LUMTORTI-790842 format. One record per residue (C-alpha): x, y, z; residue number from 1. Coordinates in Angstrom, 2 decimals. Layout:
# residues N
+---------+---------+---------+-----+
|      c1 |      c2 |      c3 | pos |
+---------+---------+---------+-----+
|       X |       Y |       Z | NUM |
...
+---------+---------+---------+-----+
# end
This chain:
# residues 278
+---------+---------+---------+-----+
|      c1 |      c2 |      c3 | pos |
+---------+---------+---------+-----+
|   88.68 |   93.72 |  198.67 |   1 |
|   89.07 |   90.00 |  197.94 |   2 |
|   89.64 |   90.82 |  194.30 |   3 |
|   92.36 |   93.33 |  195.20 |   4 |
|   94.07 |   90.70 |  197.33 |   5 |
|   93.96 |   88.25 |  194.40 |   6 |
|   95.56 |   90.80 |  192.11 |   7 |
|   98.22 |   91.60 |  194.72 |   8 |
|   98.93 |   87.89 |  195.13 |   9 |
|   99.47 |   87.70 |  191.35 |  10 |
|  101.88 |   90.65 |  191.28 |  11 |
|  104.84 |   88.47 |  190.30 |  12 |
|  102.91 |   87.05 |  187.35 |  13 |
|  101.83 |   90.57 |  186.41 |  14 |
|  105.46 |   91.72 |  186.46 |  15 |
|  106.57 |   88.75 |  184.34 |  16 |
|  103.80 |   89.31 |  181.78 |  17 |
|  104.66 |   92.99 |  181.57 |  18 |
|  108.35 |   92.16 |  181.10 |  19 |
|  107.42 |   89.69 |  178.36 |  20 |
|  105.41 |   92.37 |  176.57 |  21 |
|  108.27 |   94.86 |  176.82 |  22 |
|  110.97 |   92.41 |  175.69 |  23 |
|  108.92 |   91.00 |  172.83 |  24 |
|  107.77 |   94.33 |  171.45 |  25 |
|  111.03 |   95.30 |  169.77 |  26 |
|  112.79 |   91.95 |  169.72 |  27 |
|  115.33 |   91.53 |  166.91 |  28 |
|  115.04 |   95.15 |  165.78 |  29 |
|  118.07 |   97.33 |  165.16 |  30 |
|  116.85 |  100.47 |  166.91 |  31 |
|  115.00 |   98.71 |  169.73 |  32 |
|  113.33 |  101.09 |  172.20 |  33 |
|  113.78 |  104.03 |  169.83 |  34 |
|  110.90 |  102.64 |  167.76 |  35 |
|  108.52 |  103.69 |  170.55 |  36 |
|  109.24 |  107.29 |  169.51 |  37 |
|  108.56 |  106.68 |  165.81 |  38 |
|  104.74 |  106.81 |  165.87 |  39 |
|  104.29 |  110.00 |  167.97 |  40 |
|  107.09 |  111.76 |  166.08 |  41 |
|  105.60 |  110.82 |  162.70 |  42 |
|  102.17 |  112.04 |  163.81 |  43 |
|  103.75 |  115.23 |  165.16 |  44 |
|  105.41 |  115.96 |  161.81 |  45 |
|  102.21 |  115.30 |  159.85 |  46 |
|   99.92 |  117.31 |  162.14 |  47 |
|  102.44 |  120.14 |  162.45 |  48 |
|  102.63 |  120.45 |  158.67 |  49 |
|   98.86 |  120.24 |  158.10 |  50 |
|   97.48 |  122.09 |  161.12 |  51 |
|  100.48 |  124.21 |  162.07 |  52 |
|  101.47 |  125.47 |  158.62 |  53 |
|   98.57 |  124.97 |  156.20 |  54 |
|   95.40 |  125.38 |  158.26 |  55 |
|   97.13 |  127.43 |  160.99 |  56 |
|   95.52 |  126.08 |  164.15 |  57 |
|   97.28 |  128.87 |  166.12 |  58 |
|   97.01 |  127.84 |  169.80 |  59 |
|   97.73 |  130.61 |  172.28 |  60 |
|  101.27 |  130.84 |  173.73 |  61 |
|  101.89 |  129.07 |  177.02 |  62 |
|  100.75 |  131.08 |  180.02 |  63 |
|  102.96 |  131.91 |  181.90 |  64 |
|  105.71 |  129.85 |  180.21 |  65 |
|  105.63 |  131.96 |  177.04 |  66 |
|  106.24 |  128.88 |  174.86 |  67 |
|  104.98 |  129.32 |  171.30 |  68 |
|  106.05 |  126.14 |  169.51 |  69 |
|  103.20 |  124.28 |  167.80 |  70 |
|  105.06 |  120.94 |  167.72 |  71 |
|  105.59 |  120.99 |  171.50 |  72 |
|  102.01 |  122.12 |  172.15 |  73 |
|  100.85 |  119.24 |  169.95 |  74 |
|  103.01 |  116.63 |  171.71 |  75 |
|  101.69 |  117.68 |  175.13 |  76 |
|   98.29 |  116.40 |  174.01 |  77 |
|   99.37 |  113.73 |  171.55 |  78 |
|  101.52 |  111.65 |  173.92 |  79 |
|   98.74 |  111.14 |  176.51 |  80 |
|   96.41 |  110.21 |  173.66 |  81 |
|   98.77 |  107.67 |  172.07 |  82 |
|   99.30 |  106.05 |  175.48 |  83 |
|   95.56 |  105.81 |  176.11 |  84 |
|   94.75 |  104.46 |  172.65 |  85 |
|   97.63 |  101.95 |  172.78 |  86 |
|   96.52 |  100.62 |  176.17 |  87 |
|   92.89 |  100.07 |  175.19 |  88 |
|   93.87 |   98.61 |  171.80 |  89 |
|   96.27 |   96.07 |  173.31 |  90 |
|   94.03 |   95.51 |  176.35 |  91 |
|   91.04 |   94.72 |  174.14 |  92 |
|   92.95 |   91.89 |  172.46 |  93 |
|   94.83 |   90.64 |  175.51 |  94 |
|   92.43 |   87.81 |  176.41 |  95 |
|   92.14 |   86.49 |  172.86 |  96 |
|   95.92 |   86.65 |  172.42 |  97 |
|   96.38 |   84.50 |  175.54 |  98 |
|   93.47 |   82.10 |  174.99 |  99 |
|   95.69 |   79.00 |  175.27 | 100 |
|   97.11 |   80.18 |  178.58 | 101 |
|   93.64 |   80.91 |  179.97 | 102 |
|   92.33 |   77.48 |  178.98 | 103 |
|   95.28 |   75.55 |  180.44 | 104 |
|   96.34 |   77.40 |  183.60 | 105 |
|   94.37 |   78.70 |  186.58 | 106 |
|   95.35 |   82.25 |  187.57 | 107 |
|   93.80 |   85.69 |  188.04 | 108 |
|   92.99 |   86.61 |  184.44 | 109 |
|   92.87 |   90.33 |  185.15 | 110 |
|   96.68 |   90.47 |  185.03 | 111 |
|   96.54 |   89.96 |  181.25 | 112 |
|   94.92 |   93.31 |  180.34 | 113 |
|   96.73 |   95.02 |  183.22 | 114 |
|  100.09 |   93.87 |  181.86 | 115 |
|   99.44 |   95.87 |  178.68 | 116 |
|   99.14 |   99.01 |  180.83 | 117 |
|  102.58 |   98.40 |  182.32 | 118 |
|  104.18 |   97.64 |  178.96 | 119 |
|  102.78 |  100.79 |  177.32 | 120 |
|  103.68 |  102.88 |  180.37 | 121 |
|  107.28 |  101.69 |  180.04 | 122 |
|  107.42 |  103.07 |  176.48 | 123 |
|  105.54 |  106.20 |  177.49 | 124 |
|  108.16 |  107.13 |  180.08 | 125 |
|  110.80 |  107.37 |  177.33 | 126 |
|  108.50 |  109.47 |  175.15 | 127 |
|  107.66 |  111.87 |  177.97 | 128 |
|  111.33 |  112.19 |  178.91 | 129 |
|  112.14 |  113.31 |  175.35 | 130 |
|  109.26 |  115.81 |  175.47 | 131 |
|  110.43 |  117.25 |  178.80 | 132 |
|  113.95 |  117.72 |  177.44 | 133 |
|  112.59 |  119.42 |  174.29 | 134 |
|  110.38 |  121.79 |  176.35 | 135 |
|  113.33 |  122.68 |  178.59 | 136 |
|  115.52 |  123.45 |  175.56 | 137 |
|  112.72 |  125.64 |  174.14 | 138 |
|  112.65 |  127.69 |  177.35 | 139 |
|  109.97 |  125.99 |  179.42 | 140 |
|  110.51 |  125.31 |  183.12 | 141 |
|  109.06 |  121.84 |  183.71 | 142 |
|  111.20 |  120.61 |  186.62 | 143 |
|  108.82 |  121.71 |  189.42 | 144 |
|  105.86 |  120.18 |  187.55 | 145 |
|  107.29 |  116.69 |  187.06 | 146 |
|  105.77 |  115.26 |  190.30 | 147 |
|  102.30 |  116.48 |  189.26 | 148 |
|  102.88 |  115.14 |  185.75 | 149 |
|  103.60 |  111.71 |  187.24 | 150 |
|  100.36 |  111.93 |  189.23 | 151 |
|   98.23 |  112.72 |  186.17 | 152 |
|  100.08 |  109.99 |  184.24 | 153 |
|   99.05 |  107.50 |  186.94 | 154 |
|   95.44 |  108.74 |  186.87 | 155 |
|   95.33 |  108.38 |  183.09 | 156 |
|   96.80 |  104.86 |  183.38 | 157 |
|   94.00 |  103.94 |  185.81 | 158 |
|   91.39 |  105.30 |  183.40 | 159 |
|   92.93 |  103.42 |  180.47 | 160 |
|   93.09 |  100.23 |  182.55 | 161 |
|   89.39 |  100.46 |  183.36 | 162 |
|   88.41 |  100.97 |  179.72 | 163 |
|   90.80 |   98.18 |  178.67 | 164 |
|   89.17 |   95.74 |  181.12 | 165 |
|   85.72 |   96.49 |  179.71 | 166 |
|   86.87 |   96.10 |  176.11 | 167 |
|   88.79 |   92.88 |  176.79 | 168 |
|   85.55 |   91.24 |  177.98 | 169 |
|   83.51 |   92.77 |  175.16 | 170 |
|   86.00 |   91.43 |  172.61 | 171 |
|   85.60 |   87.88 |  173.93 | 172 |
|   81.85 |   87.88 |  173.34 | 173 |
|   81.70 |   90.22 |  170.34 | 174 |
|   84.71 |   89.83 |  168.06 | 175 |
|   83.62 |   92.89 |  166.10 | 176 |
|   84.80 |   95.02 |  169.04 | 177 |
|   88.42 |   95.19 |  167.85 | 178 |
|   87.35 |   96.43 |  164.40 | 179 |
|   84.81 |   98.91 |  165.75 | 180 |
|   87.40 |  100.20 |  168.23 | 181 |
|   89.74 |  101.42 |  165.49 | 182 |
|   86.90 |  103.54 |  164.02 | 183 |
|   85.85 |  104.86 |  167.43 | 184 |
|   89.43 |  105.88 |  168.25 | 185 |
|   89.75 |  107.81 |  164.99 | 186 |
|   86.58 |  109.74 |  165.79 | 187 |
|   87.60 |  110.16 |  169.42 | 188 |
|   90.95 |  111.68 |  168.39 | 189 |
|   89.25 |  114.44 |  166.42 | 190 |
|   86.73 |  115.04 |  169.19 | 191 |
|   89.60 |  115.76 |  171.60 | 192 |
|   91.52 |  119.08 |  171.52 | 193 |
|   94.83 |  117.58 |  170.44 | 194 |
|   95.40 |  119.10 |  167.00 | 195 |
|   93.30 |  122.20 |  167.61 | 196 |
|   92.91 |  124.39 |  170.72 | 197 |
|   89.95 |  124.04 |  173.05 | 198 |
|   89.28 |  127.75 |  172.63 | 199 |
|   87.97 |  127.10 |  169.09 | 200 |
|   85.25 |  124.83 |  170.48 | 201 |
|   84.36 |  127.36 |  173.20 | 202 |
|   84.16 |  130.21 |  170.66 | 203 |
|   81.90 |  128.21 |  168.32 | 204 |
|   79.73 |  127.15 |  171.25 | 205 |
|   79.28 |  130.78 |  172.33 | 206 |
|   78.45 |  131.75 |  168.77 | 207 |
|   75.79 |  129.04 |  168.36 | 208 |
|   74.34 |  129.28 |  171.87 | 209 |
|   71.86 |  126.76 |  173.23 | 210 |
|   71.04 |  123.87 |  170.89 | 211 |
|   67.40 |  123.76 |  169.68 | 212 |
|   66.42 |  126.40 |  172.22 | 213 |
|   67.74 |  124.40 |  175.18 | 214 |
|   70.48 |  125.35 |  177.67 | 215 |
|   72.59 |  122.49 |  176.25 | 216 |
|   75.61 |  123.86 |  174.39 | 217 |
|   78.28 |  122.40 |  172.10 | 218 |
|   80.89 |  123.06 |  174.80 | 219 |
|   78.75 |  121.26 |  177.38 | 220 |
|   78.46 |  118.15 |  175.22 | 221 |
|   82.12 |  118.36 |  174.27 | 222 |
|   83.19 |  118.43 |  177.92 | 223 |
|   81.63 |  114.98 |  178.42 | 224 |
|   84.68 |  113.57 |  176.64 | 225 |
|   87.03 |  112.52 |  179.49 | 226 |
|   90.14 |  112.93 |  177.34 | 227 |
|   89.39 |  116.65 |  177.01 | 228 |
|   90.16 |  117.04 |  180.72 | 229 |
|   93.23 |  114.80 |  180.71 | 230 |
|   94.73 |  116.69 |  177.76 | 231 |
|   93.92 |  120.02 |  179.43 | 232 |
|   95.75 |  119.04 |  182.62 | 233 |
|   98.80 |  117.77 |  180.71 | 234 |
|   99.01 |  120.96 |  178.63 | 235 |
|   98.63 |  123.28 |  181.60 | 236 |
|  101.38 |  121.46 |  183.48 | 237 |
|  103.88 |  120.93 |  180.67 | 238 |
|  103.20 |  123.70 |  178.14 | 239 |
|  101.76 |  126.49 |  180.31 | 240 |
|  103.80 |  125.55 |  183.42 | 241 |
|  100.95 |  126.35 |  185.79 | 242 |
|   98.64 |  124.61 |  188.26 | 243 |
|   95.54 |  123.23 |  186.49 | 244 |
|   92.06 |  124.10 |  187.70 | 245 |
|   91.05 |  121.91 |  190.65 | 246 |
|   87.82 |  120.90 |  188.90 | 247 |
|   89.87 |  119.38 |  186.07 | 248 |
|   91.72 |  117.19 |  188.58 | 249 |
|   88.43 |  116.13 |  190.15 | 250 |
|   86.88 |  115.23 |  186.80 | 251 |
|   89.93 |  113.17 |  185.82 | 252 |
|   89.84 |  111.32 |  189.15 | 253 |
|   86.13 |  110.58 |  188.82 | 254 |
|   86.52 |  109.21 |  185.30 | 255 |
|   89.58 |  107.15 |  186.26 | 256 |
|   88.19 |  105.42 |  189.33 | 257 |
|   84.71 |  105.16 |  187.83 | 258 |
|   86.10 |  103.38 |  184.76 | 259 |
|   88.30 |  101.12 |  186.89 | 260 |
|   85.44 |  100.18 |  189.24 | 261 |
|   83.11 |   99.39 |  186.34 | 262 |
|   85.82 |   97.54 |  184.41 | 263 |
|   86.82 |   95.43 |  187.42 | 264 |
|   83.16 |   94.65 |  188.20 | 265 |
|   82.39 |   93.49 |  184.65 | 266 |
|   85.65 |   91.54 |  184.46 | 267 |
|   84.97 |   89.84 |  187.79 | 268 |
|   81.48 |   88.79 |  186.69 | 269 |
|   82.80 |   87.16 |  183.51 | 270 |
|   86.23 |   85.91 |  184.57 | 271 |
|   85.20 |   82.35 |  185.48 | 272 |
|   83.50 |   81.79 |  182.11 | 273 |
|   86.46 |   82.94 |  179.99 | 274 |
|   88.07 |   79.51 |  179.49 | 275 |
|   84.93 |   77.91 |  178.05 | 276 |
|   83.88 |   81.01 |  176.10 | 277 |
|   87.26 |   81.34 |  174.39 | 278 |
+---------+---------+---------+-----+
# end
């Protein structure tokens, strides 16, 4: 509780750091905030061409929305992923990037990785707004689901913050973390049902059965990936326009608050040594 009070007392600093991140991100660019759409749109075009036209991923139409647009189906999973990966990438380097500030000024250091969550969330709001408009034009009915979408966005932000706190400390002691992270994120992307439907994994798991004669299945191992559940909830809300399974909400909540508790604990244990370690 003391730690929460410290963070609350530093809320003005957190807001200023977040504002600095937002203002500096696209400073002196012609298109400004529009650049935040460039990466997800470029990935959408590439993945739509490769997996929508060539390899024919063929996800099922939205149920009950009836949507059958691969690009929109893809974005419903891709935007949560790009937010998550951006937060942990920037969070992992946040302490090293502000080493001079940490060594010269006394303040609650946790606001540094947390500010990256706010800055990326600011960009994410614009991206999600464009997606909602596109789904509405295509015939989806997302208006009643926006409040629930905001809830799952907040839960994902909490999860990303927890992972970012852990990685920010790891990167101080092991500078290889930032290089290893880029490889891990590439693998993690393909182990999450973003460019292919979850049904393909379930079908293959049923075909193979228990691994090495055990009750452990491919689907069981696959479900240990927390982003599987976050992507599932986003797709069911935005693409299917229906209430996600309650167990999916529970799993997302457990991962989010578990990651945040562990991240805050590790950060707290190492915070006082950051100035001399950096």
